[in-house]
N, C-alpha and C positions, 0 to 999 in steps of 0.2 A: 315471331315469323310475321311477314307481310304476304301480302296477295294483293298482285296488280292482274286484273282483268282488262283484256282489251278487245272491245267490239272493233271489228274492221272487216274489209273486203278485200280480196286478191287482184282486183281491179282498180283500186282507190289510191290514186298515186300518193295522196298524204297519209295514208296509211303506213305505207312502205317507210316515207321521209318520216313519219311520226316515231314508227318501230326506231330507225337509226338513232333518232335523237333520243329516246328512253334509253337504248342502250349504251350511248355516250354518257349519259347521267349516271346509268348504274354503275358502269367502267370507274367511275371517279368516288364512287358512294361505299364506306366503310364497311356497311351491313351488307353489300349486295348478296353473299351467299346465305342470308336470312331471307332472301325474297324469291317467290315465287311467280313467275309470270304464266295466265293462261290465257288463253286465246279463243275469243267468242265468234260466231257465226252472224255477219250482216250483210244481204244482197243488196247491193247498187243497180243490178239489172236481174231482176224474178224471171225466171222463164219466161219467155212468150212477151217478154216486158220492151224490147229493144229490136231493132234490124241489125242481128250480125254480119251480113254481109257488106255493111258500111264500114267505114275507114272511121276512126277514131274522131278526125276532125269533123266529117260530114256529121259522126254520132252528135257530137256536140255541137255544134250548130245548130242542126234540127232539135238537141233537145234545150237548149238555150236561146232558141230565136235570134242566133246571130250570125254572121256571115263565115263563112270558110276560113277564111282569110284572119278573122279576129281569135277565132277556134285553134287556128295555128298557133296565134301570138300565146294564146293562154298556156297552151302545152309547152312552149318554148318557155315561158316562165317558169313552170312546174318542174320542167327539166332541169332548168338553172337552179332553182330551191333544192335541186335533187342531189346535184353537184358538190353540194357546201356540205352534204355527209357522204360523199363517196360513191354515190350512186348514179349510175350509166342508164338513163330512158332511151329506149331505143321503139316505143313501141306504138304501133299504129292501127292494132285490130281491135275488133269488139268481143267480149268474151261473156256468157252466162257463168254462174258460178256456184250455182247449188250444187254438182254433183262435185266440185273440186272441194266445196266445204264437207261434203258427205265424205269423202278423200282423207280432209284433215280430222274429223272425227275419229276416223278409223285406224290412222296414224298415232293419235291420241292413246287410244286404246293399246297401245304397242309402246308408248312410250318416246314417239318420235313428232310429237307435235309440232316443237320449236323447229326441228331441221324442215318439216315439211312445210311447214309457214314460209320461211324464208327461202325454200327451192321452188314453190309456186310465184311466188313474188317478183323473185329474179325472172322464172323464165317469163313472166309475162312483160313485165316493164324493160328488160333490159335486155331478153332473148328473142322477144316480139312473138309468144308461143300462145296459141289459143288454150287458156286453160279451162274450157269448156268442152274440150275434145279429149274422148275416154282413151284415145292412144296416148295422146300427149299425157295423162294424169297417169297413166297405166305405166309409160316409160319414166317418168320424173319418180313415183314411188319405187319401183326397182331400182331405180340408180341408188336411192337411200337404202335399201337393203329390206325394204319391205315384201312379201311373197307375193309372189306372180299371180299365183290360183286365187290366193284370198283378195287379193286387187280386182281381179277380175268379177270376182264373182260379187264384191260390194257393188263397183260400177254400173254392172249386169243388172243387180236388185234394187231394191230400196232401203238398204241397210243404211243407219246412221242418219237416216230425214230426220225421225223424231229427234232428236239430240238437236239438230241443225234448227228445228224449228221452234224448240225449246228457247234457244238463246235468243232466236229473231223475239219470241214472246215476252222475254224478261227484258230485254231491250225495249219496245212499246211499252211495260209497265213501270219501268222508271225513267223513263222519257228523253230515251237515245234519237236524236232527229237527224244526225251525222255522224260519222265515222273519219278518221279516231275517235274511239272515245274511252278514257282510262277510268277506272274506279277503283279505289285501293283501299282494302280490307272491307270493302262492300259498304262504306260510307263517306267516302271522299273522292269527287269525280274532278276530271281534268277533259274539256272538250278540245279536239284537234290537235294539229302537230306542231306541239308547243315548243320554243327554242329548248335546248338542252338545258339552259340553267334555271328556267321553270320547272322541269322535271327535278332535276337536283334539290332547289328550294321545296317544291312539295314532299319529296322523300325524306327530306330530314326534317319537315314541320310533321308530318304524321309520325314518323321513328319517335319524335321525341315525345308528340301526344300520346302515341301509344305507349310508351315504354313508362310514362310515370306511373308512379303509385296511385291508384285509384282508393278513395277513400270514400266510404257511404254516409250520407245525414240521417239519422235515427229519424223516423216519423213517430214513433211514440211519444207520448204526452208526458208520461209518467217520468221522474226521475231516475226511476230504480228499473234494472235490468227486468224482462221477465224471465220464467223458468227456462233453465236451458241445461242440454248437456255438451261435455267435452269428454276426450279422450280419459280423463282419470273421473271420471265420475259425473253426475247431475248435482247441479244446484238450483233448490227452491227458494224464491226470497222470502223473508217473513211476511206475514200478511199484519195490515196495519188495525190497530183496532180503533174503534170511535171512542 
């Protein structure tokens, strides 16, 4: 089995683009049925860190210290990249995502992490919906078959906050400074929305390396094995006499 952990945020355009590119690579990967994809939380806009009354161009201009016109060009460039993988970007709002990540963790507990992750990304980037708004989150969750009362309870409380914080703490521990960030089998890392061929090459390389028969190098200095037991009994090596 191969496990791919993806740190991402629902308002990160390259997270959505990178997700699609990975999916394209997986579609042609002969061992796709042996791959598990797990989504990890990462907040680009922690609560109170950004003015959600701004439009996205205004927010980016303020964040990067540039003009609104330049911010618009940046977004147009991102939209063009998104179009190459079949995504239609139409977003112009700013959202916080802590509650969206809590909802995703709840969905994961119900076996719907993949569906909710895709739906939240599409809602924000292609439908211009505020994924920080509880009513929006509730409607999207119910649309995917999650129980309304349970979702309402999660959003009103602080359920799954710890799960989000654990992901974010792990990201800091392994040195994640930006998203998307992909970790394969907890030891191979890919940073950013790489081209599909990069993902394909990485998948094949990891599969081959992980599938190789592992042999151990003996550390004992003696030429003889020590005493050991197997299914058919125990063997004790003879003692050398001086």
